C-alpha positions in Angstrom: 34.1 47.8 -37.9 31.6 45.1 -38.8 28.0 45.8 -37.8 26.2 42.6 -36.7 22.3 42.9 -36.6 21.0 40.7 -33.8 18.3 38.1 -34.2 17.3 36.8 -30.7 15.2 33.6 -30.8 12.8 32.5 -28.1 10.2 29.8 -28.8 10.9 30.3 -32.5 10.0 34.0 -32.5 12.2 37.1 -32.9 12.4 38.9 -29.5 14.4 41.4 -27.5 15.0 41.2 -23.8 15.9 44.0 -21.4 19.1 43.2 -19.5 18.6 39.6 -20.4 15.5 39.1 -18.3 13.1 36.5 -19.7 10.1 38.1 -18.1 10.9 41.4 -19.8 10.4 40.4 -23.4 9.3 42.2 -26.5 8.3 40.1 -29.5 9.3 41.7 -32.8 8.0 39.0 -35.1 7.0 35.4 -35.6 9.1 35.0 -38.7 12.9 35.3 -37.9 13.7 34.3 -41.4 12.0 37.3 -42.8 14.0 39.5 -40.3 17.2 37.9 -41.5 16.3 38.5 -45.1 15.5 42.2 -44.3 18.9 42.7 -42.5 20.8 41.1 -45.4 18.8 43.3 -47.9 19.9 46.3 -45.8 23.6 45.4 -46.2 24.4 43.1 -43.3 27.8 41.4 -43.7 27.1 39.1 -40.8 24.1 38.0 -38.7 24.3 37.5 -35.0 21.7 34.8 -34.0 21.1 33.8 -30.4 19.1 30.8 -29.1 17.7 32.2 -25.9 15.9 29.0 -25.1 19.2 27.2 -25.1 20.8 29.9 -23.0 18.1 29.6 -20.4 18.2 25.8 -20.4 14.6 25.6 -21.5 13.4 22.2 -22.8 13.2 21.5 -26.5 9.8 22.0 -28.1 10.4 19.5 -30.9 11.4 15.9 -30.9 14.1 16.3 -33.5 15.6 19.7 -33.1 14.6 22.5 -30.8 12.6 25.1 -32.7 15.4 27.7 -32.6 17.8 25.3 -34.2 15.2 24.8 -36.9 15.1 28.6 -37.3 18.9 28.6 -37.7 18.7 26.1 -40.6 15.9 28.1 -42.2 17.8 31.4 -41.9 20.9 29.7 -43.5 18.7 28.4 -46.4 17.2 31.9 -46.9 20.5 33.8 -46.9 23.1 31.2 -48.0 25.9 33.7 -48.7 25.7 35.6 -45.4 27.9 34.3 -42.5 26.1 33.6 -39.2 27.5 33.9 -35.7 25.4 31.7 -33.5 25.2 31.2 -29.7 23.0 30.3 -26.8 23.3 27.1 -24.8 26.3 25.7 -26.7 28.0 23.7 -24.0 29.4 20.6 -25.6 31.3 19.3 -28.7 28.1 17.9 -30.0 26.4 21.3 -29.7 29.1 23.0 -31.6 29.0 20.4 -34.4 25.2 20.5 -34.6 25.2 24.3 -34.9 27.9 24.2 -37.6 26.0 21.5 -39.4 22.8 23.5 -39.4 24.5 26.6 -40.9 26.4 28.6 -38.4 29.7 30.0 -39.6 31.1 30.3 -36.2 29.7 29.4 -32.7 29.7 31.4 -29.5 30.5 29.7 -26.2 29.6 31.3 -22.9 29.0 29.2 -19.8 31.3 26.4 -20.8 34.2 28.8 -21.0 33.9 29.4 -17.3 33.0 25.9 -16.3 35.3 23.9 -18.5 38.0 26.0 -20.2 39.9 22.8 -21.3 36.9 21.8 -23.4 37.1 25.2 -25.2 40.7 24.2 -26.2 39.4 20.9 -27.5 36.7 22.6 -29.5 39.2 24.9 -31.1 41.5 22.0 -31.9 38.6 20.2 -33.6 36.8 23.1 -35.4 39.5 25.7 -35.8 40.0 29.1 -34.0 38.0 31.0 -36.6 34.9 29.0 -35.9 34.9 29.5 -32.1 34.0 32.7 -30.4 33.7 33.3 -26.6 30.8 35.3 -25.3 31.9 37.3 -22.2 28.8 38.7 -20.6 29.5 40.9 -17.6 27.6 42.5 -14.7 29.7 45.1 -12.9 32.8 43.5 -14.4 32.0 40.0 -13.3 31.2 37.2 -15.8 27.6 36.0 -15.8 26.6 32.5 -17.0 23.6 30.3 -17.6 21.7 32.9 -19.6 22.9 35.6 -17.3 21.1 34.0 -14.4 24.2 33.4 -12.3 27.2 35.6 -11.6 30.6 34.0 -11.3 33.7 35.2 -9.3 35.6 35.6 -12.6 36.3 39.0 -14.1 35.8 39.7 -17.8 39.5 40.5 -18.2 40.6 37.3 -16.4 38.4 35.2 -18.5 39.6 36.9 -21.7 43.2 36.3 -20.8 42.5 32.6 -19.9 40.7 32.1 -23.2 43.5 33.7 -25.2 45.9 31.2 -23.6 43.6 28.4 -24.9 43.9 29.7 -28.5 40.8 31.9 -28.7 41.2 35.0 -30.9 37.7 36.6 -30.7 35.1 37.4 -28.1 31.7 39.1 -27.9 31.6 41.4 -24.9 28.2 42.3 -23.5 27.6 44.8 -20.7 24.4 43.2 -19.2 23.2 46.3 -17.5 23.0 48.1 -20.9 21.7 45.3 -23.0 18.3 46.2 -24.5 18.2 49.5 -22.6 19.3 51.9 -25.4 21.6 53.7 -22.9 24.7 53.6 -25.0 27.4 50.9 -25.4 30.1 50.6 -22.8 33.0 51.8 -25.0 35.6 52.1 -22.2 35.1 48.6 -20.9 35.2 47.2 -24.4 38.4 49.0 -25.3 40.0 48.0 -22.0 39.1 44.4 -22.6 40.7 44.4 -26.1 43.9 46.1 -24.7 44.2 43.9 -21.7 43.7 40.6 -23.5 44.9 41.1 -27.1 41.7 39.7 -28.4 39.4 40.8 -31.2 36.4 42.2 -29.4 32.8 42.6 -30.7 30.9 45.1 -28.6 27.4 44.3 -27.5 24.7 45.8 -25.3 23.1 49.2 -25.3 23.7 50.7 -28.7 21.3 53.6 -28.9 22.5 55.8 -31.8 25.1 56.2 -34.5 27.2 58.1 -32.0 27.9 54.8 -30.2 29.4 53.5 -33.5 31.5 56.7 -33.9 32.8 56.3 -30.3 33.7 52.7 -30.7 35.5 53.4 -34.0 37.4 56.2 -32.3 38.7 53.7 -29.7 39.1 50.8 -32.1 42.8 51.3 -32.9 43.5 52.8 -29.5 42.7 49.4 -28.0 45.9 48.0 -29.5 48.9 48.2 -27.3 51.4 46.4 -25.2 52.5 44.2 -28.0 49.1 42.6 -28.2 46.9 42.6 -31.2 43.6 43.4 -29.5 41.1 45.5 -31.4 37.4 46.4 -31.3 36.4 44.4 -34.4 32.7 45.0 -34.6 29.4 45.9 -32.8 26.1 44.0 -32.4 23.0 46.1 -32.7 19.6 44.8 -31.6 17.0 47.0 -29.9 18.0 50.2 -31.7 17.3 48.5 -35.1 14.0 47.0 -34.1 12.7 50.3 -32.7 14.0 52.3 -35.6 16.3 54.4 -33.5 19.1 53.3 -35.9 18.8 52.1 -39.5 21.1 49.3 -40.6 22.3 51.1 -43.7 23.2 54.2 -41.7 25.0 52.0 -39.1 27.0 50.3 -41.7 27.9 53.5 -43.5 29.0 55.1 -40.2 31.1 52.1 -39.3 32.9 52.5 -42.6 33.1 56.3 -42.4 32.8 57.5 -38.8 33.2 61.1 -39.8 29.8 60.9 -41.4 28.0 59.7 -38.2 
């Protein structure tokens, strides 16, 4: 599996939220670029960068680019060889193109996948399937949108299947109840989603220890079945890295050799 260290941006700073609540924020640094450099030095193969201001629909704080998009460009300049997965408030073709132009390797779509699935198909046709990822954020199995402020009537599995029919090959799946809580990743729901949809699934939310990585890896190949090519492809780690509960080199080593975890 691929380990994706998370860099969540709010007002230009590196933060972590508990269960996605804007009022429950911990600031881990005013220099997200330095954080990115640290994760790459620790062996990161990818970076997972989220524009929380965009996800919450908060107004831009700069006349040219919102500050978090400036941070994306700065991170790209600082670590030019490391691919970046970027999301948060990406809801139009122009948003996708801007994120790619500023340095994202691939872009995560969330709310737009629920509200306008045909637009997702158009984005894939224009940018290619490898550059578009769908973020499926679920609360009790139901998809949440608009920075997790609204809960839809769509289930995670139903949305995953709909997105696969549009040409999507990869999703990030977040169990909102576990995000930022250090209570353990929802391995069963992640594996079920991969099996039911045939998608490559990146697990997110709640990673607390190396044991979570071992458990995900144990279910990774089991998630394939029914003639579908679904698989648990990777895991995003945020809070556990920032608190020191998990070290990035250890996480990467465990993902490659689970028996050592």
